[in-house]
C-alpha positions in Angstrom: 2.8 -1.0 2.3 4.5 0.7 5.3 3.7 -0.8 8.7 3.0 2.2 10.9 0.2 3.6 13.0 -2.8 4.6 10.9 -6.0 6.4 11.7 -8.8 3.8 11.2 -10.4 5.8 8.4 -7.1 6.2 6.5 -6.3 2.4 6.6 -9.9 1.7 5.7 -9.7 3.9 2.6 -6.6 2.0 1.5 -8.8 -1.1 1.4 -11.8 0.7 0.0 -10.5 3.7 -2.0 -13.8 4.5 -3.8 -15.8 4.7 -0.6 -16.6 7.6 1.8 -14.3 7.4 4.8 -17.1 6.5 7.2 -18.4 3.7 4.9 -14.9 2.4 4.3 -14.3 2.3 8.1 -17.5 0.3 8.5 -16.6 -2.1 5.8 -13.2 -2.7 7.3 -14.8 -3.3 10.7 -17.0 -5.9 9.1 -14.1 -7.7 7.5 -12.3 -7.8 10.8 -15.4 -9.1 12.6 -15.7 -11.9 10.0 -12.1 -13.1 10.7 -12.1 -14.5 14.3 -8.3 -15.2 14.3 -7.8 -11.5 13.4 -10.1 -10.4 16.2 -8.1 -12.6 18.6 -4.8 -11.2 17.3 -6.0 -7.6 17.7 -7.2 -8.4 21.3 -3.8 -9.8 22.0 -2.2 -6.5 21.1 -4.7 -4.5 23.2 -6.3 -2.9 20.2 -9.6 -1.4 21.4 -12.4 -1.4 18.9 -13.1 2.2 20.0 -9.6 3.5 19.3 -9.2 6.1 16.6 -5.9 4.7 15.4 -4.5 1.2 14.6 -1.2 0.6 16.2 1.7 -0.7 14.0 1.3 -4.1 15.5 -2.5 -4.1 14.7 -1.7 -3.0 11.1 0.7 -5.9 10.8 -2.0 -8.3 11.9 -4.6 -6.8 9.6 -2.3 -7.1 6.6 -1.3 -10.6 7.6 -4.9 -11.8 7.8 -6.6 -9.6 5.1 -3.7 -9.1 2.7 -2.2 -5.8 1.5 -4.7 -3.2 0.4 
C-alpha cells in the first residue's frame, strides 16, 4: 500500500470494498473510534475528524494500528 494523502472515502473503500462509499467511511470511523491509541495518534498529527482527506502521516498511523486494507 502506498502511504500518501487519501480522501476519507477512498481509504475507507480500500478497507470495505463491497460497501457504498458513505457506509465504508462510517465503518472506518467506527474502527478508528474503537482504537483509543489510534485516536490519540491521529490527534497528535492534527488530523481533524471533519477533514475530507487523511494526511500521509494519518494514513501511516491507520495502517499501523488497523493493518493494511
